[in-house]
Each structure stands twice: as C-alpha cells, then as structure tokens.
N, C-alpha and C positions, 0 to 999 in steps of 0.2 A: 884277409887283412892286408894292410899296406896299400889301401885303395884310395888314399888321398892323392892329390896332384897339385904340387906347388902350394899356393895359399888356400886351396880347396881341401878341407878336411872331411874324411869319411870314416865314421865308426870310432870307437874308443879302444884302440888296440891294447893299450896298457892294462885297462881293466879286464878285457877279455882274456888276455894272456895269463892273468892270475887265476883263471878258472879252467881253461881248456887244456887238453893234453896234446892236441895237434892243431896246426894252423895252416890254412891254405893262403899262401902269400902271392899277391899279384906280381906279374912279370913285366909290367910296363906297356902291355898291348891294350888291355881293356881299362887299366887304371894303374896308378903308381908311378912315382918318379924315383930316380936312383937314391937320392938322399933319404927320402921317406922310407923306402924299402930297406935300406941299410939300418935305419933306426929301429924299424919293426923287427928285423932279423936279430939285432943285438938284444932287444928285449926278450925275444923268444929263446935265444941262447942262454941268457941269464936265468931264465925260469925253467929251463930243461924241457921246453915245448918242442916237439917234432915239427918240422916245417916241410910243406909240400909246394911244388911249383904249380901255381894256379894259372895255367896257360889258357889263352882265349883268342878270339878273333881280334884283328888289329882294328879296334873300334872304340877309341876314347870317347867320342861324342855320344855313342849309344851305350856306353858302359858294358860293351860286350854282350848285350842282351838282344841284339838284332841278328836275325838269320842272315848269313852271308854265303855266297856261292864261291868258295875258295877252291882253286884247283888242288888236287891231292899233292902234286909236287911242291907247290907253294906252302901248303899246310904242314907237310912234313918238315920242310926247312924252317918254318916259323915256330914249330914245336921245339925243334933242336935249339934254335936261337934263344927262345924264352927260358928253357931249362938251363942253358949255358949261362945266360946273363944272371939269373937268380943264383946259380951255383957259385959264381964268382963272388957275388955280394955275400952269400952265406958263408963262404970260406973266410972272407974278411971279417965277418961278424963272429967267427968262432963256432959255427955250426955247419950243417950240410943239408942239401935237399934230400929228403928221405923217401919221397913219393911224388906222384903227379896227379893233380885233379883238374880236369878241364873246367872252364868257367862258363856260366850262363848259357847262351844259345849254342855254343860249341858242345857243351856238356849234353844238352838235350838232343842235339842232332846225332852225336855219335852213339848215344845210348842204344839206338835201334839198328846199329850196324851201317854198312855202306862204305863208299870210298873215303869219306872223311874220317870215319872210325879207323879204317886201315891206315890212313895217312898219319894220324896221331900215334897209333901203335908203332908204326915204322919209325917215327921220330924218337919215341922213347927208347926203342931197341937200339937205335943208332948211338944214343948217348950212353945208356947204361941199362942193359936188360934186367938188372937187379932192382930197378925202380918199380914199385907197385903202381898200379893205376886204380884210382878211386872212381867208382861209377855207381849209377843208380841200381839199387837192389832189384833183382828180378829182370834186369834189362839184358837183351841178347849180347851186348858188347862184352859182358863179363866172360862169356864162353869164348869169344874171339880173342880176348886178352890171354886166356889160358892156353888156347891153341897156338898162340904166337910165342909161348914160352915165358910170358910175363906173369906176375902175380896179380890176380884180380882182387880188389877189396870192395865189398858191397856196402853202400851207405843208405841210411834212413834219414829223411828230412824231418826235423822237429817242427819247423816253422812254416811248412808248406802243406797245402791240402792235396790229397791224392784223388785221382779219378779211379773208378772201380776196376779199370784194367791195369792199375799199377803205375800209370804215368802221373807226373805232377800236373796239377791243374794250371792252365796258362795264367800268367800273371795279370792279364787284362780282365779276368773274371772276378767278380766280387767273392771274397772269402778265400782267395788263392793263397794269401799270405796271412799267417796267424800271428797275433800280437799279444795275447794274454799269457804272461809267464807261467801262471799256475796251470792253465789249461795245457800249455805246451809240455810242462814237466810231467803232469799226470799221463798225458798221451805217450810220452817216452817210457815212463815206468811200466805202463801196460804193455808196450812193445817188448821191453826187456823180459818181463815176466811171462808173456804169453806168445810172443812172436807175431802178434797181430797189431794192425794199425787201422783205424777207421777211415774209410773212404768218404768222399763228400756226400754220397747218398746214404750213408749210415752202414753200408756193408763192411764186413771185416776182411781186410787183406792180410794174408799170411805171407810174410817175407823173412828172408834171412839177411841179417845185416851185421857188419863188423864195426861200423862207425856211425856216429850221429852228427848230422850237419846242422849248424845254425848260420844264418847270414849276418855277417858283421855290419852291413849297411842298414839293417833294420833298427828303428828307434828303440825297440825293446830287447835287442840282442843280448846285452850284458845281463839285464834282469832275468831273461829267460835262461841263460846259461847258469846263472847263480841258482835259480829255482830248480833246475834239473840236478845240479850238483848236490844241493841240500836234500832233495827228495831221494836221490840215489844213496847218499851217505846214510840217511835215516833207514833205508831198507837194505843196507849192506851190499850195495852194488859197487864193485870196484871198477875204477876207470884207469886205463893205461893207453899210451899211443900204440896204434897197430903197426907203425914203422918207427924204429928207434931214433931218438934224437942223438946229436953228436955227444 
C-alpha cells in the first residue's frame, strides 16, 4: 500500500485497510511519496493494522518489478535507508514498522538466496534484529533468515499462480495473476484447511504459511480481500497480524 506517487493514485488503501490485519507499505523506492505514505500510515494506525516496510529496488519507472544488478554493499545501505525512512513516518503517524517485506523483483530474487538475500538480511539486522522478514513459503531464504538470527515469516499468495516447484508464475505469462474474488477466496480456504494450494498444472503444492498476500495494485484487490474475509468468518477462521501493531 501507499504506492501512489503525487497525482498518480494506486489502489484503494482506505478500503483495504478496513479488511486486512497487516499492510506492506512502500518506502519511496519502487513507489510512494512522503505525504501519501504518511496518509496511509495514519489510516493503518487508526485501524490497528500492523505495517511492514515494503523495501524494493530503486526503480520508480518499473514499479520495482524489473530485475536489477545491485551491489550487495549498496543494497544493504538501501535497505537500511528505506526502513529508516518509513520508520520515521510511522512514528509520526502513531505506529511503528513491525516487519520487513521486500517488493517485486527484489522479493523474487532473494527468495532463492545469494548475495542480494544476504545484503537485505544484513540491512535488517543493522536496523533492528527483532524485525521479522516476510518471504515466499518454501523458499531457501527462510532458512537463511533463521540462521542470521532473524524471525522468518512464510507467506502464501492469494492472487498469484504457482509453478509446480513452488515458485510464482512469471507475470508475463497468461494466468499469472488471478482476478476472480470467489476463486481466490476458495483457494485460500483450501490452503488453510489442507495446507495445499493448486499449481498451474493442477498438481497440489503442500506449503507452510503464516500470512496471506494480496496485491493492492490489482483491480480486484479489495473485492478479493473482502471475499476471503467473508469466507474465513463463515468457516470460523480467525485472522490476526503475525507481527504486532503499535
């Protein structure tokens, strides 16, 4: 959330914050301007929604969804910078940054380990080792996070298709992003009840997850979040933030 920029608006933060328990807030690198971020953080604080720093590549034009070859030293510093900037805005809004979730291409790159994963983890440790890192369920980076003394939090994607090996289907492939709210909700209920989620070839992936992700820039984002909430409520599934709000 907070992914608008000046006159350019992205997503309905107010409507989404009435439904979710945690919100990944842009930090100005892939999206977000200071005034808009402060507005979103104030809304989150008023509604008791936990907020996380949605750190990304310095790529406004590509919305952080383009792969970038960033030197580890630079990426560590950029991670520290983004968490710090959002933390100051959060404090002014009456809340705090409770976790970190990388955005877009950075998220997908570090999921499988390597120097960029080490750089992001180092950045988080330098700011606050108590900050959990949210990452793709089943990905090797979760073990790296734990070895570094941080808390890993695994997440499942409600509105993205999975490949049979547990990776997310690339966005440039048809069907990579799901849009039907009822389909998305039923998919998540199945995961909660069975620990399984269907891959794009129909096979069943068994994953462990602590959080469910929806993309706020999707046209159906609010409707999908509302559908999940209704279905979960109907089946007695309780929702709570995995990291506490202020």
